[in-house]
ROSE-4610 file (N, C-alpha, C; in Angstrom, 1 decimal, always signed):
// ROSE-4610
residu = [M/M/M/D/D/D/R/R/R/N/N/N/S/S/S/Q/Q/Q/I/I/I/I/I/I/V/V/V/A/A/A/L/L/L/D/D/D/F/F/F/D/D/D/N/N/N/R/R/R/R/R/R/A/A/A/V/V/V/D/D/D/E/E/E/V/V/V/V/V/V/D/D/D/R/R/R/L/L/L/G/G/G/E/E/E/E/E/E/C/C/C/C/C/C/F/F/F/Y/Y/Y/K/K/K/V/V/V/G/G/G/M/M/M/E/E/E/L/L/L/L/L/L/T/T/T/A/A/A/A/A/A/G/G/G/P/P/P/D/D/D/L/L/L/I/I/I/E/E/E/H/H/H/L/L/L/V/V/V/A/A/A/K/K/K/G/G/G/K/K/K/E/E/E/V/V/V/F/F/F/L/L/L/D/D/D/L/L/L/K/K/K/L/L/L/F/F/F/E/E/E/I/I/I/P/P/P/N/N/N/S/S/S/V/V/V/A/A/A/G/G/G/A/A/A/V/V/V/R/R/R/A/A/A/A/A/A/G/G/G/A/A/A/L/L/L/G/G/G/V/V/V/S/S/S/M/M/M/V/V/V/T/T/T/V/V/V/H/H/H/S/S/S/M/M/M/G/G/G/G/G/G/T/T/T/G/G/G/I/I/I/M/M/M/S/S/S/A/A/A/A/A/A/V/V/V/D/D/D/A/A/A/A/A/A/R/R/R/D/D/D/F/F/F/P/P/P/R/R/R/L/L/L/R/R/R/V/V/V/L/L/L/A/A/A/L/L/L/T/T/T/V/V/V/V/V/V/T/T/T/S/S/S/M/M/M/T/T/T/S/S/S/S/S/S/D/D/D/L/L/L/A/A/A/D/D/D/I/I/I/G/G/G/V/V/V/T/T/T/G/G/G/S/S/S/A/A/A/S/S/S/T/T/T/E/E/E/E/E/E/Q/Q/Q/V/V/V/L/L/L/R/R/R/L/L/L/A/A/A/R/R/R/L/L/L/A/A/A/E/E/E/G/G/G/A/A/A/G/G/G/C/C/C/H/H/H/G/G/G/V/V/V/I/I/I/A/A/A/S/S/S/P/P/P/Q/Q/Q/E/E/E/A/A/A/G/G/G/P/P/P/L/L/L/R/R/R/R/R/R/A/A/A/L/L/L/G/G/G/A/A/A/G/G/G/T/T/T/L/L/L/I/I/I/V/V/V/T/T/T/P/P/P/G/G/G/V/V/V/A/A/A/L/L/L/P/P/P/G/G/G/E/E/E/S/S/S/P/P/P/G/G/G/E/E/E/H/H/H/A/A/A/R/R/R/T/T/T/G/G/G/T/T/T/P/P/P/R/R/R/A/A/A/A/A/A/I/I/I/A/A/A/A/A/A/G/G/G/A/A/A/S/S/S/H/H/H/I/I/I/V/V/V/V/V/V/G/G/G/R/R/R/A/A/A/V/V/V/T/T/T/R/R/R/A/A/A/T/T/T/D/D/D/P/P/P/V/V/V/A/A/A/A/A/A/F/F/F/R/R/R/L/L/L/V/V/V/R/R/R/A/A/A/G/G/G/L/L/L/E/E/E/P/P/P]
num = [1/1/1/2/2/2/3/3/3/4/4/4/5/5/5/6/6/6/7/7/7/8/8/8/9/9/9/10/10/10/11/11/11/12/12/12/13/13/13/14/14/14/15/15/15/16/16/16/17/17/17/18/18/18/19/19/19/20/20/20/21/21/21/22/22/22/23/23/23/24/24/24/25/25/25/26/26/26/27/27/27/28/28/28/29/29/29/30/30/30/31/31/31/32/32/32/33/33/33/34/34/34/35/35/35/36/36/36/37/37/37/38/38/38/39/39/39/40/40/40/41/41/41/42/42/42/43/43/43/44/44/44/45/45/45/46/46/46/47/47/47/48/48/48/49/49/49/50/50/50/51/51/51/52/52/52/53/53/53/54/54/54/55/55/55/56/56/56/57/57/57/58/58/58/59/59/59/60/60/60/61/61/61/62/62/62/63/63/63/64/64/64/65/65/65/66/66/66/67/67/67/68/68/68/69/69/69/70/70/70/71/71/71/72/72/72/73/73/73/74/74/74/75/75/75/76/76/76/77/77/77/78/78/78/79/79/79/80/80/80/81/81/81/82/82/82/83/83/83/84/84/84/85/85/85/86/86/86/87/87/87/88/88/88/89/89/89/90/90/90/91/91/91/92/92/92/93/93/93/94/94/94/95/95/95/96/96/96/97/97/97/98/98/98/99/99/99/100/100/100/101/101/101/102/102/102/103/103/103/104/104/104/105/105/105/106/106/106/107/107/107/108/108/108/109/109/109/110/110/110/111/111/111/112/112/112/113/113/113/114/114/114/115/115/115/116/116/116/117/117/117/118/118/118/119/119/119/120/120/120/121/121/121/122/122/122/123/123/123/124/124/124/125/125/125/126/126/126/127/127/127/128/128/128/129/129/129/130/130/130/131/131/131/132/132/132/133/133/133/134/134/134/135/135/135/136/136/136/137/137/137/138/138/138/139/139/139/140/140/140/141/141/141/142/142/142/143/143/143/144/144/144/145/145/145/146/146/146/147/147/147/148/148/148/149/149/149/150/150/150/151/151/151/152/152/152/153/153/153/154/154/154/155/155/155/156/156/156/157/157/157/158/158/158/159/159/159/160/160/160/161/161/161/162/162/162/163/163/163/164/164/164/165/165/165/166/166/166/167/167/167/168/168/168/169/169/169/170/170/170/171/171/171/172/172/172/173/173/173/174/174/174/175/175/175/176/176/176/177/177/177/178/178/178/179/179/179/180/180/180/181/181/181/182/182/182/183/183/183/184/184/184/185/185/185/186/186/186/187/187/187/188/188/188/189/189/189/190/190/190/191/191/191/192/192/192/193/193/193/194/194/194/195/195/195/196/196/196/197/197/197/198/198/198/199/199/199/200/200/200/201/201/201/202/202/202/203/203/203/204/204/204/205/205/205/206/206/206/207/207/207/208/208/208/209/209/209/210/210/210/211/211/211/212/212/212/213/213/213/214/214/214/215/215/215/216/216/216/217/217/217/218/218/218/219/219/219/220/220/220/221/221/221/222/222/222/223/223/223/224/224/224/225/225/225/226/226/226/227/227/227/228/228/228/229/229/229/230/230/230/231/231/231/232/232/232/233/233/233]
x = [+119.1/+117.6/+117.4/+116.5/+116.1/+115.4/+115.8/+115.4/+113.8/+113.2/+111.8/+111.1/+111.6/+111.0/+111.2/+112.1/+112.3/+111.3/+110.6/+109.7/+108.3/+107.6/+106.3/+105.4/+104.5/+103.6/+102.4/+102.1/+101.0/+99.7/+98.8/+97.5/+96.6/+96.9/+96.1/+94.9/+94.0/+92.7/+91.5/+90.4/+89.2/+88.2/+88.7/+87.7/+88.5/+87.9/+88.5/+88.8/+88.0/+88.2/+89.6/+89.9/+91.2/+92.3/+92.2/+93.2/+93.5/+92.4/+92.5/+93.2/+92.9/+93.5/+95.0/+95.4/+96.9/+97.6/+97.1/+97.7/+97.8/+96.8/+96.8/+97.8/+97.9/+98.9/+100.3/+100.6/+101.9/+102.3/+101.3/+101.6/+102.7/+103.7/+104.7/+105.8/+105.8/+106.8/+106.8/+105.6/+105.5/+105.0/+105.7/+105.4/+104.9/+104.9/+104.6/+103.7/+102.6/+101.6/+101.3/+101.0/+100.6/+99.1/+98.3/+96.9/+96.7/+96.2/+96.0/+94.5/+94.2/+92.9/+91.8/+92.1/+91.1/+90.6/+91.6/+91.3/+90.7/+91.2/+90.6/+89.1/+88.8/+87.5/+86.6/+87.1/+86.3/+86.1/+87.2/+87.1/+87.0/+87.3/+87.2/+88.3/+88.3/+89.4/+89.5/+88.4/+88.5/+89.6/+89.8/+90.9/+92.3/+92.5/+93.8/+93.9/+92.8/+92.9/+93.1/+92.5/+92.8/+94.2/+94.8/+96.2/+97.1/+96.9/+97.7/+97.5/+96.3/+96.1/+96.8/+97.1/+97.8/+99.3/+99.7/+101.1/+101.8/+101.0/+101.6/+101.8/+102.8/+102.9/+102.1/+101.6/+100.8/+101.3/+101.5/+101.8/+100.5/+100.0/+98.7/+99.0/+98.8/+99.3/+98.1/+97.9/+96.8/+97.1/+98.4/+98.9/+98.0/+98.0/+97.1/+97.5/+96.5/+96.7/+95.5/+95.5/+94.3/+94.7/+93.8/+94.2/+94.8/+95.7/+96.5/+95.6/+94.5/+93.7/+93.1/+92.7/+92.1/+93.2/+94.4/+95.5/+95.8/+95.9/+96.2/+95.2/+93.9/+92.9/+93.0/+93.4/+93.5/+94.7/+95.8/+97.0/+96.7/+96.0/+95.6/+94.7/+93.8/+93.0/+93.9/+94.9/+95.8/+96.5/+97.0/+97.8/+96.9/+95.6/+94.7/+94.5/+94.6/+94.4/+95.6/+96.8/+98.0/+98.9/+98.7/+99.6/+101.0/+101.9/+103.3/+103.8/+103.2/+103.6/+102.3/+102.3/+101.2/+101.8/+101.2/+101.8/+101.0/+101.8/+101.3/+101.9/+101.3/+101.8/+102.7/+104.0/+104.9/+104.6/+103.9/+103.5/+102.4/+101.9/+101.0/+101.7/+103.1/+103.9/+104.2/+104.9/+105.4/+104.2/+103.2/+102.1/+101.4/+101.1/+100.4/+101.4/+102.6/+103.6/+103.9/+104.0/+104.3/+103.1/+101.9/+100.7/+100.6/+101.0/+101.0/+102.0/+103.2/+104.3/+103.8/+103.2/+102.8/+101.7/+100.8/+99.7/+100.2/+101.3/+101.9/+102.6/+102.9/+103.7/+103.1/+101.8/+101.1/+101.2/+101.8/+101.8/+103.3/+104.1/+105.5/+105.9/+105.1/+105.4/+105.1/+104.4/+103.9/+104.9/+105.2/+106.1/+105.4/+105.7/+105.1/+106.0/+105.6/+106.4/+105.8/+106.7/+106.2/+106.4/+105.3/+105.4/+106.0/+107.1/+107.7/+107.0/+107.5/+106.8/+106.4/+105.1/+104.6/+105.4/+105.6/+106.5/+105.9/+104.7/+104.1/+104.5/+105.0/+105.2/+106.6/+106.7/+108.0/+108.2/+109.3/+109.5/+108.5/+107.9/+106.9/+105.6/+105.3/+104.1/+104.3/+105.5/+105.7/+105.5/+106.0/+105.8/+104.3/+103.5/+102.1/+101.4/+101.9/+101.3/+102.1/+103.0/+103.6/+105.0/+105.5/+106.9/+107.8/+108.2/+108.9/+110.3/+111.0/+112.4/+113.3/+114.5/+115.5/+115.4/+114.5/+114.5/+114.1/+114.9/+114.5/+113.6/+113.1/+112.3/+113.1/+114.4/+115.2/+115.4/+115.6/+115.8/+114.6/+113.4/+112.1/+112.0/+112.3/+112.2/+113.1/+114.3/+115.3/+114.8/+114.3/+113.7/+112.6/+111.7/+110.6/+111.0/+112.0/+112.5/+113.2/+113.9/+114.5/+113.4/+112.4/+111.2/+110.6/+110.5/+109.9/+110.8/+112.1/+113.0/+112.9/+112.8/+112.7/+111.4/+110.3/+109.1/+109.0/+110.1/+110.2/+109.7/+109.4/+109.0/+110.0/+109.6/+110.5/+111.1/+110.5/+111.1/+110.3/+110.6/+110.0/+109.7/+108.8/+108.5/+109.0/+109.7/+110.3/+110.5/+110.9/+111.2/+112.5/+112.8/+114.1/+115.2/+114.9/+115.9/+116.4/+115.7/+116.1/+116.7/+116.7/+117.1/+118.5/+119.4/+120.8/+121.0/+120.5/+120.7/+120.0/+118.8/+118.1/+118.9/+119.5/+120.3/+121.5/+122.2/+123.3/+122.8/+121.7/+121.2/+120.6/+120.0/+119.2/+120.0/+121.0/+121.7/+121.2/+121.8/+121.5/+120.2/+119.7/+118.6/+117.2/+117.1/+115.8/+115.3/+114.0/+113.4/+113.2/+113.5/+113.3/+112.6/+111.3/+110.4/+110.2/+110.5/+110.4/+109.4/+108.2/+107.4/+108.0/+107.3/+107.8/+108.9/+109.2/+110.2/+109.6/+110.4/+110.0/+111.1/+110.7/+111.7/+112.3/+113.5/+114.1/+113.1/+112.9/+112.0/+110.5/+110.2/+108.8/+108.4/+107.2/+106.7/+106.7/+107.1/+107.0/+105.6/+104.6/+103.2/+103.1/+102.4/+102.2/+103.4/+104.4/+105.5/+106.4/+106.7/+107.6/+109.1/+109.2/+110.6/+110.7/+111.4/+111.4/+112.8/+113.0/+114.2/+114.0/+115.0/+114.9/+114.9/+114.4/+114.5/+116.0/+116.8/+118.2/+118.9/+118.6/+119.2/+118.7/+117.4/+116.8/+117.5/+117.6/+118.2/+119.7/+120.4/+121.8/+122.0/+121.1/+121.3/+121.0/+120.2/+120.0/+118.6/+117.6/+116.3/+116.2/+115.4/+115.2/+114.1/+113.2/+112.1/+111.7/+111.3/+110.7/+109.3/+108.5/+107.1/+106.9/+106.4/+106.1/+104.6/+104.0/+102.6/+102.3/+101.9/+101.3/+102.3/+103.6/+104.6/+104.5/+104.0/+103.8/+102.3/+101.4/+100.0/+99.3/+99.7/+99.1/+99.8/+100.9/+101.7/+100.9/+101.2/+100.6/+101.0/+102.2/+102.7/+103.2/+102.4/+102.9/+104.1/+104.2/+105.3/+106.6/+106.6/+107.8/+108.2/+107.2/+107.5/+108.1/+107.5/+108.1/+109.5/+109.8/+111.1/+112.1/+111.6/+112.4/+112.8/+111.8/+112.1/+113.1/+112.9/+113.9/+115.3/+115.4/+116.7/+117.4/+116.5/+117.1/+117.6/+117.4/+117.9/+119.3/+119.8/+121.1/+122.1/+123.2/+124.3/+125.0]
y = [+109.6/+109.6/+110.3/+109.8/+110.5/+111.8/+112.8/+114.2/+114.3/+113.6/+113.7/+113.2/+112.2/+111.6/+112.4/+113.4/+114.3/+115.5/+115.7/+116.8/+116.3/+116.8/+116.5/+117.7/+117.6/+118.7/+118.7/+119.8/+119.9/+120.3/+119.4/+119.7/+120.5/+121.7/+122.6/+123.2/+122.3/+122.7/+122.3/+122.8/+122.4/+121.7/+121.2/+120.4/+119.4/+118.4/+117.3/+117.7/+118.5/+118.9/+119.6/+120.5/+121.2/+120.3/+119.3/+118.3/+117.5/+117.0/+116.1/+116.9/+118.1/+118.9/+119.1/+119.4/+119.5/+118.2/+117.1/+115.8/+115.4/+115.6/+115.2/+116.0/+117.3/+118.1/+117.7/+117.4/+117.0/+115.6/+114.8/+113.4/+112.7/+112.2/+111.4/+112.2/+113.5/+114.4/+114.2/+114.3/+114.2/+112.9/+112.3/+111.0/+111.1/+112.3/+112.3/+113.6/+113.3/+114.4/+114.5/+115.7/+115.8/+116.2/+115.4/+115.7/+116.1/+117.3/+117.8/+117.6/+118.2/+118.1/+118.7/+119.9/+120.5/+119.7/+119.2/+118.4/+117.0/+116.4/+115.1/+115.3/+116.4/+116.7/+116.9/+117.7/+118.1/+116.9/+116.2/+115.1/+113.7/+113.5/+112.1/+111.2/+110.0/+109.0/+108.5/+108.6/+108.1/+108.7/+110.0/+110.7/+110.1/+109.7/+109.1/+107.7/+106.9/+105.7/+105.9/+106.9/+107.3/+107.6/+108.4/+108.7/+107.5/+106.7/+105.5/+104.5/+104.4/+103.6/+104.1/+105.4/+105.9/+105.8/+105.1/+104.9/+106.0/+106.9/+108.1/+107.7/+108.3/+108.2/+109.4/+109.1/+110.1/+110.4/+111.6/+112.1/+112.7/+111.9/+112.3/+113.1/+114.4/+115.4/+115.7/+114.8/+114.9/+115.6/+115.6/+116.2/+115.6/+114.3/+113.7/+114.1/+114.5/+115.0/+114.6/+113.3/+112.8/+111.7/+111.0/+110.0/+108.8/+108.1/+107.1/+106.1/+105.6/+104.7/+105.3/+106.6/+107.2/+107.5/+107.8/+108.0/+106.7/+105.7/+104.4/+104.0/+104.2/+103.9/+104.7/+106.0/+106.8/+106.4/+106.0/+105.5/+104.2/+103.3/+102.1/+102.4/+103.3/+103.7/+104.3/+105.1/+105.6/+104.5/+103.6/+102.5/+101.7/+101.4/+100.7/+101.4/+102.7/+103.5/+103.5/+103.0/+102.9/+104.1/+105.0/+106.2/+105.8/+106.7/+106.4/+107.1/+108.2/+109.0/+109.5/+109.5/+110.1/+110.9/+112.0/+112.8/+112.8/+112.8/+112.9/+114.2/+114.7/+115.9/+115.5/+115.9/+115.5/+116.1/+117.2/+117.9/+117.1/+116.0/+115.1/+114.2/+114.1/+113.3/+111.9/+111.1/+109.8/+108.8/+109.0/+108.0/+107.9/+109.1/+109.1/+108.7/+109.1/+108.8/+107.3/+106.7/+105.3/+104.5/+105.0/+104.3/+104.3/+105.5/+105.6/+104.7/+104.6/+103.7/+102.2/+101.9/+100.5/+100.1/+101.1/+100.9/+100.7/+101.4/+101.4/+100.1/+99.3/+98.1/+97.1/+97.1/+96.2/+96.7/+97.9/+98.5/+98.8/+97.9/+98.1/+99.4/+99.9/+101.1/+102.4/+102.3/+103.5/+104.0/+105.3/+106.0/+107.0/+107.0/+107.9/+109.0/+110.3/+111.4/+112.3/+112.9/+113.7/+115.2/+115.9/+117.4/+117.9/+118.8/+119.4/+120.7/+121.8/+123.1/+123.6/+123.9/+124.3/+125.5/+125.6/+126.6/+128.1/+128.2/+129.6/+130.1/+129.3/+129.7/+130.3/+131.2/+131.8/+131.6/+132.1/+131.9/+132.6/+133.8/+134.5/+133.7/+132.9/+132.1/+130.9/+130.4/+129.3/+129.9/+131.1/+131.7/+131.8/+132.1/+132.3/+131.0/+129.9/+128.6/+128.0/+128.8/+128.3/+127.7/+127.7/+127.2/+128.4/+128.6/+129.8/+129.5/+130.6/+130.4/+130.8/+130.2/+130.6/+129.8/+128.8/+127.9/+128.7/+128.5/+129.1/+128.1/+128.6/+127.7/+126.5/+126.7/+125.6/+124.6/+125.1/+124.2/+123.3/+124.0/+123.2/+122.2/+122.5/+121.5/+120.3/+120.6/+119.5/+118.7/+119.3/+118.6/+117.6/+118.1/+117.3/+116.2/+116.5/+115.5/+114.4/+114.7/+113.6/+112.7/+113.4/+112.7/+111.7/+112.2/+111.4/+110.3/+110.5/+109.4/+108.3/+108.7/+107.8/+107.0/+107.6/+106.9/+106.0/+106.0/+105.1/+105.7/+107.0/+107.6/+107.5/+107.5/+107.3/+108.6/+109.7/+111.0/+112.2/+113.4/+114.6/+115.6/+116.5/+117.6/+118.9/+119.7/+120.9/+121.9/+123.1/+124.1/+123.9/+124.5/+124.4/+124.9/+125.8/+126.4/+125.4/+124.4/+123.4/+122.1/+122.1/+120.8/+120.4/+121.4/+121.1/+120.6/+121.3/+120.8/+119.5/+119.3/+118.0/+116.8/+117.1/+116.0/+115.6/+116.6/+116.3/+115.6/+115.9/+115.3/+113.9/+113.7/+112.4/+111.4/+111.8/+110.9/+110.7/+109.8/+109.8/+109.0/+108.2/+107.4/+108.0/+109.1/+109.7/+110.6/+110.5/+111.3/+112.7/+113.7/+115.1/+115.8/+116.1/+116.7/+118.1/+119.0/+120.4/+121.1/+121.5/+122.4/+123.8/+124.8/+126.2/+126.6/+125.8/+126.2/+127.2/+128.2/+129.2/+129.3/+129.5/+129.7/+131.1/+131.3/+132.6/+133.7/+134.7/+135.8/+135.6/+134.4/+134.0/+134.5/+134.9/+135.2/+134.0/+134.1/+132.9/+132.6/+133.5/+133.3/+133.3/+132.3/+132.2/+131.6/+131.2/+130.6/+131.6/+131.5/+132.4/+131.9/+130.6/+130.0/+129.3/+129.9/+129.4/+129.3/+128.8/+128.7/+128.2/+128.2/+127.7/+126.2/+125.6/+124.1/+123.7/+124.3/+123.9/+124.0/+125.1/+125.2/+124.1/+123.8/+122.7/+121.4/+121.0/+119.7/+119.7/+120.8/+120.9/+120.7/+121.3/+121.2/+119.9/+119.0/+117.7/+117.2/+118.0/+117.6/+116.4/+115.4/+114.3/+114.6/+115.5/+115.9/+117.3/+118.0/+119.3/+119.3/+120.2/+120.3/+121.6/+121.6/+122.8/+122.8/+124.0/+124.0/+124.9/+126.2/+127.1/+127.4/+127.4/+127.7/+126.7/+125.5/+124.5/+124.5/+124.3/+124.0/+125.2/+126.4/+127.6/+128.3/+127.6/+128.1/+128.0/+128.9/+128.8/+127.5/+127.1/+125.8/+125.0/+124.1/+123.4/+122.5/+121.9/+121.1/+121.9/+123.0/+123.9/+124.3/+124.6/+125.0/+123.9/+122.7/+121.5/+121.3/+121.4/+121.2/+122.2/+123.4/+124.5/+124.2/+123.7/+123.3/+122.2/+121.2/+120.0/+120.5/+121.4/+121.9/+122.6/+123.3/+124.1/+123.2/+121.9/+121.0/+120.6/+120.8/+120.4/+121.3/+120.7/+121.6/+122.5]
z = [+99.3/+99.0/+97.7/+96.9/+95.7/+96.0/+95.2/+95.5/+95.4/+94.5/+94.4/+95.6/+96.2/+97.4/+98.7/+98.6/+99.7/+99.7/+98.6/+98.5/+98.8/+99.8/+100.1/+99.8/+98.8/+98.4/+99.3/+100.0/+100.9/+100.1/+100.2/+99.5/+100.4/+100.6/+101.5/+100.8/+100.5/+99.8/+100.7/+100.3/+101.1/+100.2/+99.1/+98.2/+97.3/+97.0/+96.2/+94.8/+94.2/+92.8/+92.6/+93.5/+93.4/+93.6/+94.5/+94.7/+93.4/+92.9/+91.7/+90.6/+90.4/+89.3/+89.5/+90.7/+91.0/+90.9/+91.4/+91.4/+89.9/+89.1/+87.7/+87.0/+87.3/+86.5/+86.9/+88.2/+88.6/+88.1/+87.9/+87.3/+88.1/+87.3/+87.8/+88.5/+88.4/+89.0/+90.5/+91.1/+92.5/+93.0/+94.0/+94.6/+96.0/+96.6/+98.1/+98.3/+99.0/+99.3/+100.8/+101.3/+102.6/+102.6/+103.5/+103.7/+105.1/+105.4/+106.7/+107.1/+108.3/+108.9/+108.1/+107.5/+106.7/+105.5/+104.7/+103.5/+103.9/+105.0/+105.4/+105.8/+106.5/+106.9/+105.7/+104.7/+103.6/+102.6/+102.3/+101.3/+101.8/+103.0/+103.6/+103.2/+103.9/+103.7/+102.3/+101.5/+100.1/+99.3/+99.6/+98.9/+99.2/+100.4/+100.7/+100.0/+100.0/+99.3/+97.8/+97.3/+95.9/+95.6/+96.4/+96.2/+96.4/+97.4/+97.5/+96.4/+95.8/+94.7/+93.4/+93.4/+92.3/+92.5/+93.5/+93.8/+94.6/+95.1/+95.9/+97.4/+98.0/+99.4/+100.0/+101.2/+101.9/+103.3/+103.6/+104.9/+105.5/+106.4/+107.1/+108.3/+108.2/+109.2/+110.2/+111.1/+112.1/+113.4/+113.7/+115.0/+116.1/+116.2/+117.2/+118.7/+119.4/+120.8/+121.6/+122.0/+122.7/+123.7/+124.3/+125.2/+124.4/+125.0/+124.2/+123.4/+124.0/+123.3/+122.0/+122.1/+120.9/+119.8/+120.3/+119.4/+118.7/+119.4/+118.8/+117.8/+118.1/+117.1/+115.8/+115.9/+114.8/+113.9/+114.6/+113.9/+113.2/+113.8/+113.1/+111.9/+112.0/+110.9/+109.7/+110.1/+109.1/+108.4/+109.2/+108.6/+107.6/+108.0/+107.1/+105.8/+105.8/+104.6/+103.7/+104.2/+103.4/+103.5/+104.5/+104.6/+105.0/+104.6/+104.9/+106.2/+106.6/+107.7/+108.4/+109.8/+110.5/+111.7/+112.1/+113.1/+114.4/+115.5/+116.9/+117.5/+118.5/+119.1/+120.3/+120.2/+121.3/+122.6/+122.7/+123.9/+124.7/+124.0/+124.7/+125.6/+125.5/+126.3/+125.8/+126.6/+126.2/+126.0/+126.8/+126.7/+125.3/+124.8/+123.5/+122.4/+122.5/+121.4/+121.4/+122.6/+122.7/+122.1/+122.5/+122.0/+120.5/+119.9/+118.4/+117.8/+118.4/+117.8/+117.9/+119.1/+119.2/+118.2/+118.0/+117.0/+115.6/+115.3/+113.9/+113.6/+114.6/+114.4/+113.4/+113.3/+112.3/+110.9/+110.7/+109.4/+109.1/+108.5/+108.3/+107.6/+106.7/+106.0/+106.7/+107.8/+108.5/+109.5/+109.4/+110.3/+111.1/+112.4/+113.3/+113.6/+113.3/+113.5/+114.5/+115.4/+116.5/+116.1/+116.2/+116.0/+117.3/+117.1/+118.2/+118.5/+117.9/+118.1/+116.7/+116.5/+115.2/+114.7/+113.4/+112.8/+112.9/+113.3/+113.5/+114.9/+115.8/+117.2/+117.4/+118.3/+118.7/+120.2/+120.7/+122.2/+123.0/+122.5/+123.3/+123.3/+122.2/+122.2/+123.2/+123.3/+124.3/+125.7/+125.9/+127.2/+127.6/+126.6/+126.8/+127.3/+126.9/+127.3/+128.5/+129.1/+130.3/+130.1/+128.9/+128.7/+129.0/+130.2/+130.6/+131.0/+131.5/+131.8/+130.7/+130.7/+129.7/+128.4/+128.3/+127.2/+125.9/+124.9/+123.6/+122.8/+121.7/+120.9/+120.5/+120.1/+119.7/+120.8/+122.0/+123.1/+123.4/+123.3/+123.5/+122.4/+121.1/+120.0/+120.3/+120.8/+121.1/+122.2/+123.2/+124.4/+124.0/+123.2/+122.8/+121.8/+121.0/+120.0/+120.7/+121.8/+122.6/+123.3/+123.7/+124.3/+123.3/+122.1/+121.0/+120.6/+120.6/+120.3/+121.4/+122.6/+123.7/+123.6/+123.1/+122.9/+121.7/+120.9/+119.7/+118.4/+118.4/+117.2/+116.1/+114.8/+113.7/+113.3/+113.7/+113.3/+114.0/+113.6/+114.2/+113.1/+113.5/+112.6/+113.3/+112.6/+113.1/+112.0/+112.3/+111.3/+110.7/+109.5/+108.9/+109.8/+110.7/+111.5/+112.6/+112.9/+113.9/+113.2/+111.9/+111.2/+111.6/+111.7/+112.0/+113.4/+114.4/+115.8/+116.0/+115.3/+115.5/+114.9/+113.7/+113.1/+114.0/+114.5/+115.4/+116.7/+117.2/+118.4/+118.2/+117.0/+116.8/+116.0/+115.2/+114.4/+113.0/+112.3/+110.8/+110.5/+111.4/+111.0/+111.2/+111.9/+112.2/+111.1/+110.8/+109.9/+110.5/+109.7/+110.1/+109.0/+109.2/+108.2/+108.5/+107.5/+107.8/+106.9/+107.5/+106.9/+107.1/+106.5/+106.8/+105.8/+104.8/+103.8/+102.9/+102.4/+101.4/+100.4/+99.1/+98.1/+98.2/+97.7/+97.8/+97.3/+98.0/+97.6/+97.9/+98.3/+98.6/+100.0/+100.3/+101.6/+102.4/+103.7/+104.6/+105.1/+104.8/+105.2/+106.7/+107.2/+108.6/+109.4/+108.7/+109.4/+110.0/+111.3/+112.0/+111.9/+111.8/+111.7/+110.4/+109.5/+108.1/+107.6/+106.3/+105.7/+104.3/+103.4/+102.1/+102.0/+101.0/+100.8/+100.9/+100.1/+100.1/+101.5/+102.2/+103.5/+104.5/+104.4/+105.2/+105.0/+103.7/+103.4/+103.7/+103.4/+103.8/+105.3/+106.1/+107.5/+108.1/+107.3/+107.8/+107.7/+107.2/+107.0/+106.0/+106.3/+105.4/+104.3/+104.7/+103.8/+104.1/+103.0/+103.1/+102.7/+103.2/+102.8/+102.1/+100.9/+100.2/+99.8/+99.8/+99.5/+98.3/+98.7/+97.6/+96.6/+96.9/+95.9/+94.7/+94.9/+93.8/+93.5/+94.5/+94.1/+93.6/+93.9/+93.4/+92.2/+91.8/+90.7/+89.3/+88.4/+87.1/+86.4/+86.6/+86.1/+87.2/+87.9/+89.0/+88.8/+87.6/+87.2/+87.2/+86.6/+86.5/+87.9/+88.8/+90.1/+90.9/+90.8/+91.5/+91.0/+89.8/+89.3/+89.8/+90.0/+90.5/+92.0/+92.7/+94.1/+94.1/+93.3/+93.2/+92.8/+91.9/+91.4/+92.6/+93.4/+94.5/+95.6/+95.6/+96.6/+96.3/+95.1/+94.7/+95.4/+95.8/+96.5/+95.5]
């Protein structure tokens, strides 16, 4: 896979103007962007259509967790916008994941990815919501990933720390997208389970998600190229 296509730049902004500035500055360097709930709410679906029209791939990170019919409707709407990836929450169970996969069938380019355990969570957080016993965060991630695989999802979202075990469990064809990457010396921010871009790719991630390290950099192009260079073995 081309290194550029493995890097998804997270547009974690609350306004369209900031997004347009970063996307224009990155130009042809970046071909893949993540749009989350905050930006979608602030800027609306027109932004996604704009990015797709510019030839960019869009990872629409909605983390859908609703009744199956509502999830299917949201996935169809995402497909109609031209996005390449959309996320559902695996803790919603097989029903919502299967509904999402079925809804995506009419859009051949659309991939449904299941969020396993968000990268800000630890084993103690899992215990707080009733995931108790001897299960570690990694074990919970693997359990949910296998559930997603059984539901027909095209891939999963997990931290860089789980990329290796997931690749061994799921095989070569599954997408493994890892937010929570941090450049050497960079603060992990809100992510409790993190790793470097190189380590994530080497362990088996198909894609990494980077945000402020690129979008808030003085020179976003130079920062993007630094991330790309860091993926080389």
